[in-house]
C-alpha positions in Angstrom: 0.0 0.0 0.0 1.1 3.6 0.6 3.8 4.4 3.0 2.7 7.0 5.4 5.5 9.3 6.7 4.9 12.2 9.0 7.5 14.8 9.7 8.3 15.5 13.2 8.8 19.0 14.5 12.6 18.4 14.6 12.6 17.3 10.9 10.6 20.5 10.0 13.2 22.7 11.8 16.1 20.9 10.1 14.5 21.4 6.7 13.8 25.1 7.3 17.3 25.6 8.7 18.8 24.1 5.5 16.7 26.3 3.3 17.6 29.4 5.4 21.4 28.6 5.2 21.1 28.2 1.4 19.3 31.5 1.1 22.0 33.2 3.3 24.8 31.8 1.2 23.2 33.0 -2.1 22.7 36.5 -0.6 26.3 36.7 0.5 27.5 35.6 -2.9 25.3 38.2 -4.6 26.5 40.9 -2.1 30.1 40.1 -2.8 29.6 40.2 -6.6 27.9 43.6 -6.3 30.6 45.0 -4.0 33.4 43.7 -6.3 31.7 45.5 -9.2 31.3 48.6 -7.1 35.0 48.6 -6.1 36.1 48.1 -9.7 34.0 51.1 -10.8 35.4 53.2 -7.9 38.9 52.1 -8.7 38.3 53.0 -12.4 37.0 56.5 -11.4 40.0 57.1 -9.1 42.6 56.3 -11.7 40.8 57.6 -14.8 41.1 61.0 -16.4 38.0 63.2 -15.8 36.7 65.2 -18.7 33.9 67.7 -17.9 30.9 67.2 -20.2 28.4 70.0 -20.8 25.2 68.0 -21.3 23.7 70.7 -23.6 26.6 69.9 -26.1 25.6 66.2 -26.3 23.7 65.5 -29.5 20.8 63.0 -29.1 19.5 60.9 -32.0 16.5 58.6 -31.5 15.8 55.2 -33.0 12.6 53.6 -31.8 10.0 51.1 -32.8 6.4 50.3 -31.7 5.4 46.9 -30.6 1.8 45.6 -30.2 1.3 42.7 -27.9 -1.7 40.7 -26.5 -2.5 42.0 -23.0 -2.2 39.4 -20.3 -4.7 39.7 -17.4 -4.3 38.0 -14.1 -7.6 37.9 -12.3 -11.0 36.6 -13.5 -12.6 40.1 -13.8 -10.1 41.1 -16.4 -10.4 37.8 -18.3 -14.1 38.4 -18.6 -13.4 41.9 -19.9 -11.2 40.3 -22.6 -13.9 37.9 -23.6 -16.5 40.7 -23.6 -14.3 42.9 -25.8 -13.8 39.9 -28.2 -17.5 39.2 -28.4 -18.6 42.8 -29.0 -16.1 43.5 -31.8 -13.8 45.6 -29.6 -10.9 43.2 -29.8 -8.5 46.1 -30.3 -9.0 46.9 -26.6 -7.2 43.7 -25.7 -3.9 44.8 -27.1 -1.2 46.9 -25.5 1.1 49.1 -27.6 4.6 49.4 -26.2 7.0 52.0 -27.5 10.7 51.1 -27.4 13.1 54.1 -27.7 16.8 53.8 -28.0 18.8 57.0 -27.9 22.3 57.5 -29.1 24.3 60.2 -27.4 27.0 61.7 -29.5 29.7 63.7 -27.8 32.8 65.3 -29.4 35.6 66.3 -27.1 39.3 67.2 -27.2 41.9 65.6 -24.9 45.7 65.9 -25.2 45.4 67.6 -28.5 43.3 64.8 -30.1 39.7 65.1 -31.2 37.5 62.3 -30.0 34.0 61.4 -31.1 32.2 59.1 -28.6 28.8 57.5 -28.7 26.7 56.0 -25.9 23.4 54.2 -26.3 20.7 54.6 -23.6 17.2 53.1 -23.4 15.1 56.0 -22.2 12.4 58.2 -23.6 14.0 61.2 -25.4 11.9 63.8 -23.6 12.8 62.4 -20.1 16.5 62.3 -21.2 16.4 65.9 -22.3 14.8 66.9 -19.0 17.4 65.1 -17.0 20.1 66.8 -19.1 18.6 70.3 -18.5 18.4 69.7 -14.8 21.9 68.3 -14.3 23.7 70.6 -16.8 27.1 68.8 -16.6 28.6 65.5 -15.7 32.0 63.7 -16.2 33.4 61.4 -18.8 36.0 59.1 -17.4 38.8 58.0 -19.7 40.6 54.9 -18.5 44.3 54.6 -17.9 46.6 51.8 -16.9 44.7 48.5 -16.7 41.5 50.3 -17.7 43.0 51.8 -20.9 40.6 52.1 -23.8 37.6 52.2 -21.4 35.3 55.1 -21.3 32.5 55.8 -18.7 30.0 58.5 -19.0 28.6 59.2 -15.5 24.8 59.2 -15.8 24.2 58.0 -12.2 22.3 61.2 -11.4 19.4 59.6 -13.4 19.2 56.8 -10.8 18.2 59.0 -7.9 
């Protein structure tokens, strides 16, 4: 027949303890990864050459596309709304239109007598990007030296606040 096994309270605590230990180990690993990346970025910033960037001099070009997808509803009220829209000929109300906007930032600068033309791609609405640039006015472009040679970093962290 069937084997009937019941877990004792001690077995339950052991199982929960093992799950907790595994969760703690994964969170420590994730924390270490993020702190290593943060230290790398800080080390790069400390050793890099800083070039002041006037954000009003940055040229922005936009490439975007529009995507239409079927809307996914999660509760039964919304599912009945989808069915109702389909039955009444308003099927277009069951679709979501998503706009993807990729902006290319073009920046020309001079360093050590050489002219540089640098591009950065950012996924943000062009109007929000222009507002951020108007508010911030200036930021820094970091040019890598030593082990970070040929690396560039445009500091746009003010947009994460």
